[in-house]
Every structure is written in structure tokens, then in C-alpha cells.
N, C-alpha and C positions, 0 to 999 in steps of 0.2 A: 504494499499499500504506500503510494507516494505521499509525502507531506508537503503541504503548501503553506506559506505564511503570507497573508494579505495585510499589508500595512495600510490602514485606512479603510477597514472593512465595513464601517458603518454607513458609507456613502452609497449612492446609486450603483456605481460600477462595482464597488467592493462587494455589495450584497448579491448582485446578480452573478458575479464571478464565483462567489462562494457556493451559490446554488448549483452552478454548472459543474464545478470541481467535485462537489459531493456526488453529483449524478455520475461522474466518471470514476468514482471509487477512491477519491483522495481523502486523506485525513487533513482537515482544514483548520488552520489556526488563524486568528485575526487579532489585530492590535488596535487600541485606542489610547489616547493620552491618559485617560482614567477609565478603565474598564468597569469599575464599580459604579461610577456615576453616569456613564453613558447608557442611554435607554436602548440603544441598538434597535430602534423601532423598525427599520427596514428589514432586519433579519427576522423580527417578529412577524411583520406583514407577509414575508415569504414562507413562514412556518418552519424555519431551519435553525433557529437560535439554539436549540438544545443539541444540535449536532456539531457545534463549533466550539473549539477551545479558545477562549478569549484572554488576552493578556494586556496589561498596562505597559505602554512603551511610549517614550518621547523621541520621535525621530531626530530632533535637534540635540539630543543628549547621547554622545557616542557610547558611553558606558551602558546606558539603558538598551541601546540597539544591540551592542555586542552580547550583552547578557541574554536577551531574548533569543537571538539567533543560536547561541550555544545551547540554550535550554531546549529549543524546539528542534533543532537540526533539520531544517527543511531542505528538500531538493530544489524547490522553486520559491522565489520571493517576488511578490507583485507589489510594487510601490505605487499606491494610489492616494497617498496622503498629501496634505498641504492645503493652504487656503485656495479655494476653487472658484471664487467669484471674481470675474473681471472688473465689474463695477466697484466692488469692495476694495480691490487692490489699489485703487486711486486714493482711498481714504486710509488704508493700512499698507503702504508700500514696503515698509521694512519687515513687518510680520509676514507678509506674503512672500518676500524674497527669501527670508530665512527659512520658512517652513518648507519651501520647495527645494531650494538649492542645498542648504545645509543638511536637510534630511536625506537627500539623494547621496551626497558625498558620504555621510555617515554609514549608510547601508552598503555602499560599494567598499568603503574601507573595511567594514566589518567582514564582508565576504572575502576580501583580500587577505585579512589576518587569520580568518578561521578556516575557510575551505573554498578554494577557487572553482570547485566543481558545481557549486550552487548556481543555478540559473536565475537571472535577474531581469524583471520586466519594469520599465519605467513609463509612467503615463505622461507622454509629451502632449502637445496641443496644436491644433490648427491655428490658434491665435499667434503662434510664432511667426507665421508667414506675413502677417499684416494684410494689406489689401492684395488680393490675388484675382485680378481681372481674368488672367489665363489660369486654367485649372492647375493647382499646385500638385507636384509629385515629390518624391523623396529627394530630388536634386534641386528643387526650387530654393533660392536663398531665403533666409529668415530676415524679416524686417518688423520686429515687435512694436506694437503701438500702445502698450499698457504695461504697468509694473508686473502684472500677472504673466503676460506674454514674455517679457524680458527674463523673468525668473525661469519660466518653462524652457526658454531657448538656452539659457545657461545650463540648466539641468540636462538637457538633451545632449550638449556637447561634452558635458562631464562624463556621461554614460559612454559616449563614443570614444573618449580618451581612455577610460578604464578598459574598455574592450580591446583597444589597440595596445596599450602599454602593458597590461597584465594578463592578457588572454582570458579574461573573464567572459562567460556567456552573459552578455548584457545587451538588451535590445530596447528600443523605444517605439511605442505605438503612437503615431501622430493622428489622433482621433479628431474628426470633425464633429460638429454638434450632434449629440445623440440623446434622445429624450425617453421618458417613461413616467409612469405614475409615481415612481420613487423620488422624482426631482422635488426639491423644496420650492416653495412659491417665489423665492427670490430670483429663480430662473424664469426668463420671460415666457417660455412655452407653457410652463405650468401655471404661471400667472394668467396667461390668456385663456387656457382651457378651463381652469378652475372658476375664473370670474364669469366666463361665458355660460358654463353649466349652471352656476347659481342664478344668473340673469334668466336663463331659460325656465328655471323653476319659480320665477316670480320676484327675484331680488331687484330692487330699484337702483342698485349701485352702478357706477360707470367703470369701464375699463380704462385705466389711465396709463398711457405709454409715452415713450420719448420719440426716437427716430424710427419711423415706419419704413424708411427707405433702405435699411441695411439688408444685405443679401447673405443668406446662410445655406449651408448644406445640412439639412436635418435628417437624421436617421433614428433607428430604433435601438435603444441601449442593450436589450438582451441579445440582439444579433452581434453587436460590437464586441461584447465580452467573449464570444466564441472566437472572434478574430484574435483577441488577446491570447487566449489559450493556444490557438494554432501557431502563433508566433514563437511560443515557448517550446514547441515540439520539433522545431527544425534542428538539424545537426549543427548548423552554423548560424550564429545570431545575426539578424538583419533588422533594419528599421522599416516600417511600413506606414503608408498613408491608409487610414481606414475611413471610408466615406461612402455615401450612396452614389455620388457622381452627379447628382441633380441639385441645383441651388434655386432658392425662391426668396422673395423679399419678405420681411416681417409683415408687411401689409397683406401679402397673399396668404400668409399663415393665419392672420386674424380673419380675413375674409372667409377662408375655407372653414375655419372653426365655427363661425357664427352661421354660415351657410348650412353646415351639417346639423345645426340646431334649429334650422328654419327661422333664422333671425337675420336682420340687416345690420352689419357691424357699424355702420355710420350712425345708427340710432343709439349706440351704446358705448362709443369710444371717444375719449378725450385726449388730446395731445398736450403734454406738460414739458415745456422746454427745459425745466430744471432737471428732468430725468436723463437728459443727453449727457454723455460722458465727455471729459476734456478732450479725448481723442478716441476715435472708434474706427472699426473696420467697416468700410462701405460695402465691399464685396468679398466673399469668401467662397471660392470654388475649388473642387478637388478632382484629382485624377487617381482613382484607386486601382489602376491596371496592374501594378506589381502585386498587390494582394490577391487580385483575381487570378493572376498567372501562377504565382508560387504557392500561395496558401489555398488556392481553389475556393476562395471566399468572395462572395458577392452579396451585397445588401438586397434583400427582397422587398422590404418595406420602404416606401418613399414618403414624402411629407403628408400626403392625404391620408395614407394608411396610418401613420404615426398619430395624426389628429384623431382619427376614428378609434384607434386602440386606447388613446388616453381618455376620450370621452366615455367609451364603454366601460372603462376600468374604474370610474368614479364609484367607490365603495367596494369594488372587486379588483384586487391587485393581480396583475398579469405575471405569471411565473415564467421563467426562462424556458424557451423552447429549444 
């Protein structure tokens, strides 16, 4: 039985990944800064909390990281931790940078000191590319436009450096936007769907948004964690862009959400200039051809499907398929 350690297991991706690995026969361990205080609500929603060994670990504390890795002795480590909100990173740039970059270095150093045969996955981000009018692939230069993106870009190159310098199996998944019912409402897709569903049930509230013109590639999170797993099964570590390959504006996302609920979005949406970020990506497009060719992975669900699944799941959480 393989053992996997998921750092940041309480988030959307960590929870779906834990579910997937359990189905594949893994012994799954997960960490949180304080496992006794964390509610792990996503693991409860998926009904898998009792099947996972949970540990307290601070990724920015090297001693804490090394102690847990020696205790668990995992074959695979999935690094999904760190401050994950682009918008919040403008308000908390130092915490964002430290949680992402220092945590990644500590995990790689712990692997180097303990056992270089451990496989390591790092959650990179499409935000690293900045504006990508042409679909971005693994060779597209990074041009980050937020503290979050800058931190993710730094962590990405740290992983690449350790892979080259120390022959560690270390890879990064450059995941484009991927959504699910497990997203907190600070993420715009969950905010849109949750608000629209409440309005469809009689709520008089308005959906308040910032820039409707941003373009994103939206996919379905349970599919994307399968790509993460496949990346860790290769003989040689490689980085991959993971995306649907189709991009839409936020306005199109909002329109489609209200349309599926038989509502006109213009009757329920307000634009607030204060919600616009100091700098933002106008267009984000992806080319996932490498993942299609090498991993035999291709996204099935596109934006309309993701919206339908999120609407249908209100009150019923979708398990990983």
C-alpha cells in the first residue's frame, strides 16, 4: 500500500485528491497548521474524514516539515498548501509569498535530507503567465501580475532547480481555473453560482462583481486532480499545463449561470469598481496538448457543464469520478 502525504488537504484540491488516492488503495495522510482546530469540512462533505491520518504541520517551519515526513515516510508528497486567493494576496503580500515559497523550499529540503526517492508534486498556477492572449503551454514565459502569481512563479522555478540539481522527482502542475462545490465563496465562480441559486429561490439580494471582462479557462476540479495523480506516475518528472483549452469571459459565466436558472442576469447584477484589483489578468488561455499526448488526459467538462454541476450540487456534494 502506497503512502501519500497531502500538504494542505483541507482545500478543494486536497480533499478531492485524497478521495481519489483512497479509491486507488493509498494510505492517505494530510496536514494542516493545526489539525485539532481545523474543521476539515470538505473531507466531511466527501465522507472520507475517518479514512485519513491527519497531522499538524507548519510548512514554513523546517523542523515541523522534516518531523512529519520522517514520521509518515510517504512515497509521494503533494504540496497544495499556501495562501490561495489572488485578491487577498494584494492585501497580504508577505504572508502569501512566505506561505508559498518558503513552504515549497522546506518540503524539497526535507526530501533532500531524508530520502530523494520520495516523489514531489507542486501546485503551480496559470496566474504565473499573466495575460496570455495566445494559449499558454509549458514553454510560455511567466509574467506574473499579482503577489500570488509572483510567489507561485518563484516556487515553480525552485521545484525545477531541485529537480535538476539533486535529481529529485519533482514536478509542477500548472493548473488553470478549476471549480467545484468545495470552493469557498471568496472565489468568484462559487460567489456567482451561490448568489444566483439563492436569487432563484426568492432572495432579493444582488450579485455584486468587479470586472466582468476578464477571460478565464474554467474546468471541473475532480477531473484536474486525476491529472495531478497521473503526473506522479511517470518514470521521469515533467511539468504540465492542465486546462480545458476553452476560455470564456466572466460575463459569459454569469449569463450562463442565470440562464440555467431561467433568470436574466442584468436584473440581478451590480458592478462595483471597488472590487477591481490593482492589477489583473485580462485574458487567460491554455494549450493542454502535452497533457493530452503524454498523460492521455483531456478535460471532459467545459464551462457550461461546470455551471450545471455546481448548480445541481447545491446541498448535494459531487464526489470525485
